C-alpha positions as a printed Julia matrix, in Angstrom:
160×3 Matrix{Float64}:
 162.88  197.47  112.26
 159.54  196.81  113.45
 156.29  197.38  111.47
 155.47  200.14  114.15
 158.77  201.85  113.71
 158.32  201.79  110.1
 154.75  203.07  109.92
 155.89  206.34  112.14
 158.77  207.11  109.47
 157.01  206.12  106.17
 153.65  206.13  104.13
 152.78  203.79  101.51
 150.96  204.78   98.16
 150.5   202.51   95.07
 153.89  200.67   95.54
 155.91  203.39   96.89
 156.96  204.73  100.33
 157.09  208.17  101.31
 158.92  209.95  104.2
 156.33  211.17  106.77
 158.74  214.24  107.81
 161.11  215.54  105.18
 164.67  216.26  106.7
 166.93  219.17  105.31
 169.16  217.89  102.65
 166.68  215.27  101.43
 166.22  215.55   97.68
 162.75  213.8    97.55
 160.21  212.43   99.95
 160.28  209.31   98.26
 162.09  206.5   100.48
 165.2   204.89   98.87
 167.0   205.05   95.31
 167.44  202.55   92.27
 170.53  200.72   92.64
 171.26  197.98   90.03
 167.91  195.86   89.62
 165.99  197.11   92.71
 164.75  200.12   94.69
 167.24  199.99   98.03
 166.65  202.34  101.22
 168.72  203.24  104.43
 166.65  203.57  107.44
 168.73  204.02  110.84
 171.95  203.1   108.97
 170.69  200.01  108.06
 169.98  198.87  104.16
 166.81  197.38  102.86
 165.55  196.19   99.7
 162.53  198.42   99.5
 160.13  195.83   98.32
 160.87  193.71  101.92
 159.89  196.95  103.72
 156.89  197.22  101.7
 156.05  193.67  102.87
 156.83  194.81  106.52
 154.57  197.71  106.14
 151.56  195.55  105.17
 152.2   192.44  106.72
 153.62  193.07  109.98
 156.89  191.04  109.56
 159.82  190.89  106.87
 159.11  187.73  104.52
 159.57  184.21  105.54
 162.08  183.5   102.62
 164.82  185.85  101.73
 163.46  186.53   98.33
 160.08  188.13   97.62
 158.63  187.3    94.05
 157.61  189.97   91.96
 154.73  188.26   90.15
 154.76  190.4    87.06
 158.77  189.97   86.85
 158.97  193.75   87.38
 161.38  194.47   89.96
 160.1   198.18   89.95
 156.56  196.94   90.5
 156.16  196.93   94.41
 152.68  197.19   94.75
 152.03  194.88   97.82
 149.34  192.72   95.38
 152.59  192.16   92.85
 154.55  190.53   95.95
 154.38  187.3    97.21
 156.92  185.59   99.93
 157.91  182.09   98.18
 161.13  180.03   98.34
 163.66  180.29   95.87
 162.32  176.83   94.25
 158.7   178.6    93.46
 160.49  182.01   92.51
 162.75  180.53   89.68
 159.17  178.99   88.37
 158.09  182.51   87.52
 161.44  183.41   85.69
 161.56  185.56   82.84
 163.03  184.15   79.65
 166.56  184.65   79.49
 168.07  186.75   76.96
 170.48  184.14   76.03
 167.53  181.82   74.84
 167.56  181.06   71.33
 164.47  178.62   70.91
 162.19  181.39   72.27
 160.95  179.35   75.15
 162.34  178.5    78.79
 163.02  174.84   78.65
 162.89  174.32   75.23
 166.33  173.78   73.39
 167.79  172.35   70.08
 170.1   169.23   70.38
 172.21  169.62   67.08
 173.81  165.93   67.58
 170.23  164.54   67.24
 168.73  166.79   65.18
 165.76  167.1    67.72
 164.14  169.78   69.82
 164.16  168.85   73.62
 161.97  170.09   76.07
 162.84  169.88   80.12
 160.82  170.57   83.13
 162.16  170.57   86.72
 159.86  169.06   89.23
 159.56  170.21   92.66
 161.89  167.28   94.1
 164.53  168.71   91.69
 164.23  165.82   89.32
 164.09  166.43   85.41
 161.58  165.22   83.0
 162.91  165.52   79.32
 161.46  164.97   75.95
 162.56  164.98   72.57
 160.28  166.26   69.81
 160.67  166.84   65.89
 158.85  170.2    66.0
 159.66  173.15   68.13
 156.06  174.19   68.61
 155.23  170.67   69.8
 157.98  170.68   72.48
 156.99  174.2    73.63
 153.31  172.74   74.24
 154.54  169.68   75.87
 156.95  171.74   78.14
 154.17  174.49   79.17
 151.42  171.86   79.73
 154.1   169.9    82.11
 155.52  172.86   83.9
 151.85  174.08   84.78
 151.41  170.44   86.24
 154.23  171.07   88.52
 153.82  174.36   89.83
 155.43  176.97   87.52
 153.68  180.25   87.26
 151.84  181.18   84.06
 154.17  183.67   83.42
 157.35  181.58   83.67
 159.46  182.06   80.34
 157.62  185.36   78.99
 159.35  188.28   77.88
 158.72  191.18   80.37
């Protein structure tokens, strides 16, 4: 699929692709359907994630990395300004808080055997920085400050 081929088939408006020409049997002129966590589309018998097609539509090529990051963490927000082409190592630094998180903060946890809170930050080279704290808020403050030094996105760990 090239940008030229895509432009002949669809047009973009506010994070959504629409078919230029409706075909008999199509229920909607919106391209794709929601499957699992993402919108997906089938064009010429090939399946695509919709946000990858939107990237192609605007940038003229598919993303260099296999994942596009939804900056606001919402996989349904496919506006081009909400997408960025980043490697997995950067994408995970914009992760929402895991639903099993018990401290309320990414990178902060309780060490029951020591009776302390710990904070952890993973650096660009994969190494880890860990510190222990008596107070959870101190652990969170340190973790947030350190994570920003190591390229984490400001949204990292937020509920979305």
